[in-house]
C-alpha positions in Angstrom: -36.3 -53.5 84.2 -37.7 -50.2 82.8 -40.1 -50.5 79.9 -38.6 -49.4 76.5 -40.3 -46.4 75.1 -41.6 -46.7 71.5 -42.3 -43.9 69.0 -45.0 -45.1 66.7 -46.5 -44.2 63.3 -50.0 -45.4 62.4 -50.7 -46.1 58.7 -54.3 -46.9 57.6 -56.5 -45.5 54.9 -59.5 -45.6 57.2 -59.9 -42.6 59.5 -62.0 -44.6 62.0 -59.4 -47.4 62.2 -56.6 -44.8 62.8 -58.7 -43.2 65.5 -59.5 -46.5 67.2 -55.9 -47.5 67.3 -54.8 -44.1 68.5 -57.3 -44.3 71.4 -56.1 -47.7 72.4 -52.4 -46.5 72.3 -53.3 -43.5 74.4 -53.8 -45.8 77.4 -50.5 -47.8 76.8 -47.5 -46.5 78.8 -44.3 -46.1 77.0 -45.9 -45.6 73.5 -46.1 -42.2 71.8 -47.9 -41.8 68.4 -45.7 -39.3 66.5 -47.6 -39.5 63.2 -50.5 -40.8 61.2 -50.6 -41.6 57.5 -53.6 -42.5 55.2 -51.6 -44.1 52.3 -48.3 -45.6 51.4 -46.7 -42.5 49.9 -47.3 -40.5 53.1 -46.0 -43.4 55.2 -42.7 -43.6 53.3 -42.1 -39.9 53.7 -43.0 -40.0 57.5 -40.8 -43.0 58.3 -37.8 -41.6 56.4 -38.2 -38.2 58.2 -39.1 -39.2 61.7 -37.4 -42.6 62.1 -40.0 -44.3 64.4 -39.3 -47.3 66.5 -42.6 -49.0 65.6 -44.8 -48.9 62.5 -48.5 -49.9 62.5 -49.1 -50.7 58.9 -52.4 -51.5 57.2 -52.1 -54.2 54.5 -54.9 -53.2 52.1 -54.6 -49.6 51.0 -55.2 -47.7 47.8 -52.2 -47.0 45.6 -49.7 -49.0 47.5 -50.3 -51.9 49.9 -48.4 -52.5 53.1 -46.0 -55.0 51.6 -45.1 -52.6 48.8 -44.4 -49.8 51.4 -41.9 -52.0 53.2 -40.3 -52.9 49.9 -39.9 -49.3 49.0 -38.6 -48.4 52.5 -36.1 -51.2 52.3 -33.3 -50.6 54.9 -35.1 -47.5 56.3 -38.0 -49.5 57.7 -38.2 -49.7 61.4 -37.3 -53.0 62.9 -40.6 -53.3 64.8 -43.5 -53.5 62.3 -47.0 -54.5 63.2 -49.4 -55.2 60.4 -53.1 -54.5 60.8 -55.0 -56.7 58.4 -58.1 -58.6 57.4 -56.0 -60.3 54.7 -55.6 -63.9 53.7 -54.3 -66.6 56.0 -51.0 -67.2 54.2 -49.8 -63.6 55.0 -50.8 -64.1 58.7 -48.7 -67.3 58.8 -45.8 -65.6 57.3 -45.8 -62.8 59.9 -45.7 -65.5 62.7 -42.9 -67.5 61.1 -40.7 -64.4 60.7 -41.5 -62.8 64.1 -43.2 -59.7 62.5 -46.5 -59.3 64.4 -50.0 -58.7 63.1 -53.3 -57.5 64.4 -56.3 -59.1 62.7 -59.1 -56.6 62.5 -61.1 -56.1 64.7 -58.6 -56.6 67.5 -59.0 -55.8 71.2 -56.8 -54.1 73.8 -55.4 -57.4 75.1 -54.2 -58.5 71.6 -52.7 -55.0 71.1 -50.8 -55.3 74.3 -49.3 -58.6 73.3 -48.2 -57.1 70.0 -46.6 -54.2 71.8 -44.6 -56.6 74.0 -43.3 -58.3 70.9 -42.5 -55.0 69.3 -40.4 -54.0 72.4 -38.5 -57.3 72.1 -37.9 -56.8 68.4 -36.7 -53.2 68.9 -34.2 -54.4 71.4 -32.9 -57.3 69.3 -29.9 -57.3 67.0 -30.6 -55.1 63.8 -29.0 -57.6 61.5 -31.2 -60.5 62.8 -34.4 -58.4 62.4 -33.5 -57.1 58.9 -32.9 -60.6 57.7 -36.1 -61.8 59.1 -38.0 -58.9 57.5 -36.4 -59.6 54.1 -37.3 -63.3 54.3 -40.8 -62.4 55.1 -41.1 -60.1 52.1 -39.7 -62.8 49.8 -42.3 -65.3 51.1 -45.1 -62.7 50.7 -44.0 -61.9 47.1 -44.1 -65.7 46.2 -47.3 -66.5 48.0 -49.4 -63.4 47.4 -49.5 -63.9 43.7 -51.5 -67.1 44.2 -54.2 -66.4 46.8 -57.4 -68.4 46.6 -59.7 -65.5 47.4 -59.7 -61.7 47.8 -61.1 -60.0 50.9 -63.7 -57.2 50.2 -64.5 -54.7 53.0 -68.1 -53.3 52.9 -70.6 -52.2 55.4 -68.5 -53.1 58.3 -67.9 -56.7 57.3 -65.3 -58.6 55.1 -66.7 -60.8 52.2 -64.3 -63.2 50.5 -64.5 -63.5 46.7 -63.0 -66.6 45.2 -60.6 -65.7 42.4 -61.6 -68.3 39.9 -65.2 -67.0 40.0 -64.2 -63.5 38.9 -65.3 -62.8 35.3 -63.4 -59.5 34.8 -62.0 -56.6 36.6 -62.3 -52.9 35.8 -60.5 -49.9 37.3 -62.2 -46.9 38.8 -59.7 -44.3 40.0 -58.1 -45.7 43.3 -60.6 -48.6 43.2 -61.0 -51.7 41.2 -64.3 -53.4 40.5 -64.5 -57.2 40.6 -67.3 -58.5 38.4 -68.6 -61.9 39.5 -71.7 -63.0 37.6 -74.5 -60.6 38.4 -72.6 -59.0 41.3 -69.8 -56.5 41.5 -67.5 -55.7 44.4 -65.5 -52.4 44.8 -62.1 -52.5 46.7 -59.6 -49.9 47.2 -56.7 -51.0 45.1 -55.0 -50.2 41.9 -54.9 -52.4 38.7 -51.2 -52.9 39.0 -51.6 -54.2 42.6 -54.5 -56.5 41.9 -52.7 -57.9 38.9 -49.9 -59.3 41.1 -52.5 -61.2 43.2 -54.0 -63.1 40.2 -52.7 -66.3 38.6 -51.1 -65.3 35.3 -52.2 -68.5 33.5 -55.9 -67.6 34.1 -56.1 -63.7 34.0 -54.9 -61.4 31.2 -54.8 -57.7 31.2 -56.4 -56.4 28.0 -56.2 -52.6 28.5 -55.1 -50.1 31.0 -58.5 -50.4 32.7 -59.5 -54.0 32.3 -58.4 -57.6 33.2 -60.4 -60.6 32.0 -60.6 -64.3 33.1 -59.7 -66.4 30.1 -62.1 -69.1 31.2 -65.0 -66.6 30.9 -64.2 -65.4 27.3 -66.8 -66.5 24.8 -65.9 -64.5 21.7 -63.4 -62.0 20.2 -64.6 -59.6 17.5 -62.0 -57.5 15.7 -62.5 -53.8 15.5 -60.7 -51.0 13.8 -57.1 -50.1 14.3 -56.1 -53.4 15.9 -58.7 -53.4 18.8 -61.0 -56.3 19.7 -64.3 -56.6 21.5 -64.2 -59.4 24.0 -67.6 -61.0 24.8 -67.7 -62.9 28.1 -70.0 -65.8 29.0 -72.1 -63.4 31.1 -72.7 -61.2 28.1 -70.4 -58.4 29.3 -68.2 -56.7 26.7 -64.7 -55.5 27.3 -62.3 -53.9 24.8 -58.8 -55.2 24.1 -56.9 -52.1 23.3 -54.3 -51.8 20.5 -51.4 -51.4 22.9 -52.3 -54.8 24.4 -52.4 -56.7 21.1 -49.4 -58.7 22.2 -51.8 -60.6 24.5 -53.8 -62.1 21.7 -51.8 -65.4 21.7 -53.2 -65.9 25.3 -56.6 -66.2 23.6 -55.3 -68.6 20.9 -55.2 -65.8 18.3 -52.1 -65.5 16.2 
C-alpha cells in the first residue's frame, strides 16, 4: 500500500528546534514541510491559508501556547497534530488517551518516525472521529492545566521544574514572565494571562497588570494614595496593588 504524503507546518519559537525538526523531516519520505512559524499568531494564519495535513506544534510559546492555538483554530485545525513539548506529565497522558501524538524534547529520529506513522493513520481516519477526540483532549487540558504541580523552565539547554506553591510572586517583562522564588528568579517565555490560567485561583491573586502574588507569602498591606496598596511579602519584596484591582482586596481579608 503506498505511503500517504503529508504536508506539514512546523511551529516552535526556538529557531534551533525548528531547524532540528526540519533536518529530521528532510530524510523522511512522503513528508514535505510547507511552512515554519515562530508563534501562535503566525501558525493560525499559515494553517488557515495552506491547510496542512500535519501540524508540529510547540506547547510553550510566548503570547499564545499550543493549546490556545488549537482552540482558536477550532474546526480549521488539521486532524494530525503532533505536539513537541517539555511540559507536564498530565498533558502527555492526555495526548496518549485521545490519540493525538507528542514528541517529548529532546526526541530522536526513531521516535519521530513513530509519530509520523500515527499521523498518517489519523490523517486517513474519519474526520468526525478525529475532531471529537481533539475536542475531548482540549476539554481535559483546560481542566487539568489550571492545577499543575510545577512549571517547567527552559534555560541553558536544560529544563528546571519550579513547584508552584513555592512561588512568591510573578512579574511580567514584555513577552516573558519572571517567577520569584525566594532569592531566585526564573524567566520564561509566556504572558501574564497565560500563566494565570495555570495557577490555583485560591492561592494566587493578580494585583496589577504586571504582578501576581501568592497569598500565603503576603506579610503586610499598606494603603497608598488613590486606592492603591503596597504589598510586602515575607521575603521583603514589595509589590503594588493597583487601583483597578481593588476588587481583589477581599482576597486578602480587607473589606
